[in-house]
C-alpha positions in Angstrom: 129.0 86.4 -236.4 128.2 87.0 -239.7 128.7 90.9 -238.6 132.4 89.3 -238.3 132.3 87.7 -241.7 132.7 83.9 -240.3 129.2 82.0 -241.7 127.6 79.6 -239.3 127.9 76.2 -239.5 125.5 73.3 -238.5 128.5 71.0 -237.9 127.7 69.6 -234.0 130.7 68.7 -231.6 130.3 65.0 -231.3 131.6 63.4 -228.6 133.4 59.6 -228.7 131.5 56.9 -226.7 132.9 54.1 -226.1 131.3 50.7 -225.7 131.0 50.7 -222.1 129.1 53.9 -221.6 127.1 53.0 -224.1 126.1 49.9 -222.4 125.4 51.5 -219.3 123.1 54.1 -220.7 121.4 51.3 -223.2 121.0 49.2 -219.2 119.3 52.7 -218.2 116.9 52.8 -221.0 113.6 51.0 -220.9 112.6 49.0 -224.1 109.2 50.4 -225.7 109.2 53.7 -223.5 110.2 57.0 -224.8 113.3 58.4 -223.1 112.6 61.4 -221.8 115.8 63.7 -219.9 114.6 66.5 -217.3 117.1 68.2 -215.6 115.2 70.7 -212.8 118.5 72.3 -211.4 120.7 75.1 -212.1 123.4 76.7 -210.9 121.7 80.0 -209.6 118.7 80.0 -208.1 116.9 82.2 -210.4 117.0 79.8 -213.5 115.5 76.7 -211.7 111.7 76.5 -213.1 109.5 75.1 -210.2 110.1 71.7 -209.1 106.2 71.0 -209.0 105.7 72.1 -212.6 108.6 69.7 -213.9 107.2 66.7 -211.6 103.9 67.8 -213.2 105.1 67.3 -216.6 106.8 64.5 -215.6 103.7 62.2 -214.5 102.1 63.5 -217.9 104.4 62.2 -220.4 104.7 59.4 -218.3 100.9 58.5 -218.3 99.9 60.1 -222.2 103.3 60.0 -223.9 104.7 56.7 -222.6 107.4 58.3 -221.8 110.5 57.1 -219.4 111.2 60.2 -217.5 115.0 59.8 -216.4 116.1 63.0 -214.1 119.6 64.2 -214.8 122.3 66.4 -212.5 124.9 66.8 -210.8 125.0 65.6 -207.2 124.5 69.7 -205.9 121.3 69.0 -207.6 119.6 66.2 -205.1 117.9 68.5 -203.1 116.0 70.1 -206.3 115.5 66.5 -207.4 114.3 65.2 -204.4 111.5 67.7 -204.4 110.5 66.3 -208.4 110.5 62.9 -207.3 108.2 63.9 -204.1 105.6 65.3 -206.2 105.8 62.9 -208.9 102.8 60.0 -209.0 104.6 57.8 -210.4 108.2 56.4 -210.6 110.7 58.4 -212.6 114.4 57.0 -213.1 116.9 59.0 -210.8 120.3 59.1 -212.2 120.9 62.8 -210.2 124.8 62.6 -209.2 125.1 58.6 -210.3 126.5 59.5 -214.1 130.3 60.2 -215.3 130.2 63.8 -217.6 130.6 61.7 -220.9 127.8 59.0 -219.7 125.4 62.2 -219.0 126.3 63.3 -223.1 126.0 59.7 -223.5 122.6 59.5 -222.0 121.2 63.2 -223.3 122.4 61.9 -227.6 120.3 58.7 -226.7 116.8 61.1 -225.5 114.4 61.7 -227.4 113.7 65.0 -225.5 115.4 66.7 -223.5 113.4 69.3 -220.6 116.2 71.7 -219.3 117.1 74.7 -217.2 119.3 76.9 -218.5 122.6 74.4 -217.7 125.0 72.9 -219.2 122.8 69.8 -220.2 121.3 72.6 -222.9 124.6 73.0 -224.4 125.2 68.4 -223.9 121.7 68.4 -225.8 122.7 70.7 -228.6 126.0 68.9 -229.6 123.8 65.3 -229.6 121.7 66.9 -231.4 118.6 66.3 -229.7 115.0 68.4 -229.2 114.9 70.3 -225.7 113.1 72.2 -224.3 114.8 75.4 -222.8 113.1 77.0 -219.8 114.9 80.6 -219.7 113.9 83.5 -217.4 117.1 85.8 -216.4 118.9 84.8 -219.1 118.9 85.4 -223.1 118.3 82.0 -224.8 119.4 84.5 -228.0 123.5 84.1 -226.6 122.7 80.5 -223.8 121.5 78.2 -226.8 118.6 75.9 -227.2 121.0 75.1 -230.4 119.2 71.7 -231.4 116.7 71.8 -234.2 113.4 71.8 -232.7 113.6 73.0 -230.0 111.2 74.8 -228.2 112.0 78.0 -225.8 109.6 78.2 -222.9 110.2 82.4 -221.6 107.5 85.0 -220.6 107.9 88.3 -222.3 108.3 90.8 -219.6 109.6 94.2 -219.9 112.6 93.3 -217.3 113.3 89.9 -219.2 115.7 88.8 -219.6 118.0 90.9 -217.3 120.9 88.7 -216.6 120.7 89.7 -212.8 122.3 87.6 -210.0 119.2 88.9 -207.7 116.0 89.4 -208.9 114.0 92.8 -208.2 110.7 91.8 -208.5 108.6 88.5 -207.9 111.0 86.4 -210.6 107.4 86.3 -212.6 109.7 85.0 -215.2 110.4 81.8 -214.3 106.9 81.3 -212.4 105.2 82.1 -214.4 105.8 79.6 -216.5 102.8 77.4 -216.6 103.3 73.8 -216.7 100.5 73.2 -219.3 102.6 75.2 -221.6 105.9 72.7 -221.1 104.0 69.7 -221.5 102.0 71.2 -224.8 105.9 71.8 -225.6 107.2 68.6 -224.9 104.3 66.6 -226.5 104.5 68.5 -229.5 108.7 67.3 -229.9 108.0 64.1 -229.5 104.9 64.2 -231.4 107.4 65.5 -234.3 109.8 62.7 -233.7 108.1 60.3 -234.9 
């Protein structure tokens, strides 16, 4: 943008939420716990990190950081969410397919952290200013986010990534080789900085 003579600003788009949305979101968030929204879905299967890895990170956040993990996403992502829930040792708050878009945006604005693939919730977190651990594989984080201050991008540096391809000609290592340990450490760092 600066090449075009346009100066980027830090101004954020704010969605106005009404009291009904706020009350609904407040019912979902448990008092005394740190709300962390996890979004394991994405339209393209190539942009999805492993459900079992999401589950491992969720369990650690619950055990070590007193987090309330709230799973979010659209109804089409139900199979992915079910795999995360089945792999978890602890209970997550399952909101997949149960929110309106406005409720989801309001929920993200109340969260202390969002952990997500490259999807619409990543951009909602940017608008809300909610720090994000954004998991990137075939898409380019320089183009697609995250925009919230304090966010961390998780990606493998490979000669083929980001490729922006619809099909992976290799082994999908750009996503497969990102570990749960790395994502948890990034999440814990953001939560610690937010205290």
